[in-house]
N, C-alpha and C positions, 0 to 999 in steps of 0.2 A: 726545677719546679716540683712541688710536692703533690702527692695524691693522698686524699684523706679517706680512710675506710672506717666503717663501723662493723665490728665483729662481736659476736656474742656466742654463748653456748647453746644449750638445748632449748628450742622453742617447741613446747608441747601443748598445742592448742586443741588437742582432742579431749575426749572423756568429759571431765567436769566443766572445763572451759567451753567446750562445744555446746554443752547444755545451757550455758548462760548467754551464748551468742544468739543472734536473731533467727537462725535456722537450725535448731538442735536436731541431731540425728537420733536414730533409735538408741535409747539409753542402755539397752541390754549389754551386760558384760559377762565375761566367762572367767573371772578371776577366782582364786580359791576362797576369798573372804567377802568379795563385793560382787553383786550381780546387777546393780543399777548405778549408772554414772551420776544420778542425782545425789547419791550419797556423798560424793566428793564436794558437791556444792554445799550440802548440809554441813559437812565438816568445816569448810571455810567460813560459813556463816556463824557457826557455833564459836569459832576462834576469834573472829574479828567483826562480826556484825552483818546485817543484811546486805545482799548484793542486788542492785536494782535491775531485775531481769525483765525483758532481755536487755543486755548491755549493747552499746553501739560497737561497731568494729574498732573504733579508735580507743574505746574505753580501756581495753586490756593493756594498751601500751602506756597509758597514763603519762607520767612525767617524762618518760623516755622520748616521746614525740617532740617535746619542747627542747630537750637536750640535742636531739638530732638536727633540728632546725637551727639552733644556736651554733652548733659546730660546723654547719654547712658541709656535711660529708658528701663525698662523690659517689660512694658505693656502700650499700647496706647488705651485709652477708650474714646469714644465719644457718644453723643446723636445724632443719625442720624434722622434728622427731615425732611424726605422726603420719598415718595414712590419711589421705583426703578422699574419702569414699563413702558411699552409702551401701556398700556390699555387706552382706549378712553372714558370710561364712568365715569364721576366724581361722588363722593358721592353727593346725592341731597341735596339742601337747605343748602349748606356750602359755605361760602364766598370765601375761599382761598383753592386752591388745588396745592400741590407741587408734582412734579414728575421729576425724572432723568431717562434718557434712560438706560436700563440695560447694554448696551455696554460702558457706561461711568463709570462703577463700578471700572475701573482702577484708578480713582482718589482716591479711598480709599486704594487700594493696593499700590499706589505710596507712600503713607504716612505710609505704613505698619501698618494700623489700626488693633489692636488685636481683639476688640470687640465693638459692637454697642448696646446701649440701644434703644429700639424701642417703648416703651410704651409712646407715645406722640400723639399730636392732628393732625398729618399729615400722619401717616403711612398707614391709611385707606382712604386717600383722593380719591383714584381711585378704591374703592370698594374691595370686597373680592378677586377678581381675581388679582387686583393690589397688594394686600398684599401677596398673594400666590407667585406671580412673584418676589416680593421683597425678600421673604425668600429664594426662590430657587437661586436667583442671589447671595445673600450673601453666601449661602452654597457652590455654585460653586467656588466662589472666596476664600473660606477658611476663611471667617471672621465670627467668632461666634457671636451670638446675643441672646438677651433675651427681654422679655416684650411683645411679640406678637407671635401668633402661630395659628395653625389650630384648637385648642380647648383650654379650660381653663388650662388643665394640661401642654400643650406645652408652653402656654403664661407665666405660672408661673415658669417654669423651668429656672435654671440659665445658663448663659454662663460659661463654665468651662475653666479656663486658668491655665495651668501648666507652671511654670518657673523652669527649671531644677536646682536642688540643692538649691532652695530657698523656694518656697512655691507653694501651689495651691490656686487660688483665684476664688471665685464664684461670678459672677456679676448677680445681680437680678435687673430687671427693673420694675418700677411701675408707673402708671399714675393716676392723680387725675382729677376729673371733674372740679376742680378749675382752671385748665390750658386750659379749652375749649374742652376737650375730650368729645364727645357725649356719653351719658350713654349707648346708643345702640351699641357702639363699644366694650363693655365688652365681653370678651370671655366666652363661656359657655361650658359645657361638649359636646355639639353637634354643636357649632358654633365657627367659627374663630373670632379672635379679639385681643384686648390688655388686659394686666394684670391690670385691673382697681381696684383701692382701693375703698372699700365701703364708707369709710370716713377716716378722719385723726385724729381720737380719740386715746387716749392712749391704749384703749382696742383693737382697730384695729392694732396698732403697735405691741402689744403683740402677736396677732394672726399671723400677718405677720412674725414676728421673729420666731415663733414656726414653721411655714411652711418652712422658710429658713433653719432651723436646720435639717429638714428631709433630706436635700441633703448634709449636712455637714459631712465630715469625720474629725477625729482628726487632728488638725493643720490647717484646711482650714480657709482662711480669707474670710469674707463676706463683699461685697459692695452692698449698696442699692442705686440705681440710680432712682431718683424720679422727674417726670415732674409735677410741681405743681405751683399754684399761677398765678397771673396776669402778663401781659407783662411789665407793667410799675409801678414804685413806689418802694421805699426802705423798706417799712413797711414789717415786718415779723410777720404774725399772731401768737398769742400765741399757737394756736393749732399745727402749724408747728413746733415750738420749742419743745413743749411737745412730739410730735410724734418722732422727731429726737432724743431727749434725751432718750426716751424709747427704740428706736432701739439700741442705743449705750449701754444702760444698759443691753440689752438682748444679747450683744456680737457682734454687727455689727462693722466692722473696720472703714468704711467711709460712710457717707451719702453724696451722690453726687446729689445736687439739681440743677434743671434748669427749664426754661420756660421764665423767665424774659429776656427782650432784652438787659439788662445791668447787670453788676456785682452787687452782693449784699453782705451782711455781711458774715464773716467767724467766726466760733466758734471752739474752742477745748474743748470738754466736756469729762471729765474723761480720758484725754490723747488721745482722738480720734477726728478725723477731721469731721466737718460738714460744707459743702459748701451750703449755703442756696439758692444761685442763681449764676450760673457760667456765665450768660450772653450769648449772641450770639458769635459764633466763625467765621464761614464761612457763609456769606449771600450775597444776591443780593440787599441789601438795600441802596447802594451808591446812593446819589442824591435824596433820598426820604426825604422830610422835615417833621418836627413835632417831638416833644419831645427831641429837641436838648439838653436841660439842663441835660438829663441823659447820654449823650455821649455814645449812643448805638453803635457808630462807633468804640469804643475802646474795645478790647478783651483781655482776659488773658489766657495764658498757665499755668496750674497748674501742677508743677513738684513736686511730693510728695514722700517723703521717709517714709516708715513705717517699724516697726520691723516685719520681716517675721515670727517670732515665735508668738508674742503676739498681733500684730496689732497696737501698740501704735504709734502715730505720732512722728517721729524723726526730720523732717524738712520739710519745704515747701518753694519753690522758685516760684515766679510768674513772668512771662515774658509778658510785655505789647505789644500788637499788634494792628494794625488797617488794615482795608481793603482799598486797593487803586488799582483801575482798576482790581477788582476781584482777588487781590493777597494780601496775608498777609505780612505786612511789620512791622519791629520794629518801635515803636512810637518815637516821639521826646522826648527830655528830659523834656520839659514842660508838655507833656501829661502823661508821666510816673509819674511825681511829682503830677499831678492832681489826678491820680488813687491812689497814695500812701496816699494823704490827705483824699480822699474819704473813703478808707478802714479804715483809722484810726478813722475817725468820726463814721462810721457805726459799727466799732468794739468795741466802748466804752462800750456798755451794756454787751459785751461778754468777755471783758478783753483781746482782741486781737488787735494787731497793726502791721504795716509793716514798714520796713525802706528801704530807697532807696539806692541802691549801685551805685558805680561809673559807672557800665555798664548799668545803668537804669533798672535793674531788682529789684524786691521787695522780701524781705525776711520776712516771717511771724514770729512774736514773740507772745507768749502767757504766761499767768500766770498759 
């Protein structure tokens, strides 16, 4: 029997997107060049036309909602890269601070998000009170989460996802300082924070896998969601590859990598899926120039079927999207072809490739 997952990269519903939603928070920002979140809305409108504010909670997901319904996915997993808080004190000496007003949590409920990975470099943007409110808001909305908590034990604990008559999946979320997470955000036995990796050595991977198994019951599937690496560039450091391989060898079903603002290579190692970088999914970056050659405006929905008993990858279909007026839309045929060619080039070292279907979706092939 197969279990079908929806995975994606960074969901950044704070800042400009928050201002377009029904309950915008305080727009004040503390960035070097921008002091009002409305400026990000203005940039998007200058690029692609007016945004009908306020938008509905469903609006931002656009065509993705129809794709999710059509695919009949069992679980919907995202990296939530924003604090969900109305706190007013930003983390000091940090250039970018993301927050979404708690009353806008309905935008995640509208997409029926099952679980959020939180071990990233924005969840503590508004301090410990902001983190605490984020956790409470997700709990109230019934959205399970992992990777951040009121102490180290809570931050390391998985989000438990039961799919009736199919499987139980444990989602673990990890963050690496290579993605810009401050070292002092690491949760300790007496301090709230994120589940920060000490390093990404093979020895660390073995320790992490051993900790994951402490929570595992017979038949449970393990997913490791990891925020790692720089924002730009296709290079995958050998340490990341070795770390991911070791996790798979230790029994992890999927390595779900993110942090890069664009998609990166895909590998199938010993029959199991490694996504080295899923790219951004929902952002307020429309109209911002720089790094155009990486096509950070293009996003992918990863629709993944795994064996619910053994965790082996059965199939993966990738649906290309882009943001247009803060709404996800299916890409043009030419953009879908561009992504297909890119993934084929990036996949050569890993013996993976994609082929483009008549509906402009991509199907993963592997040896």
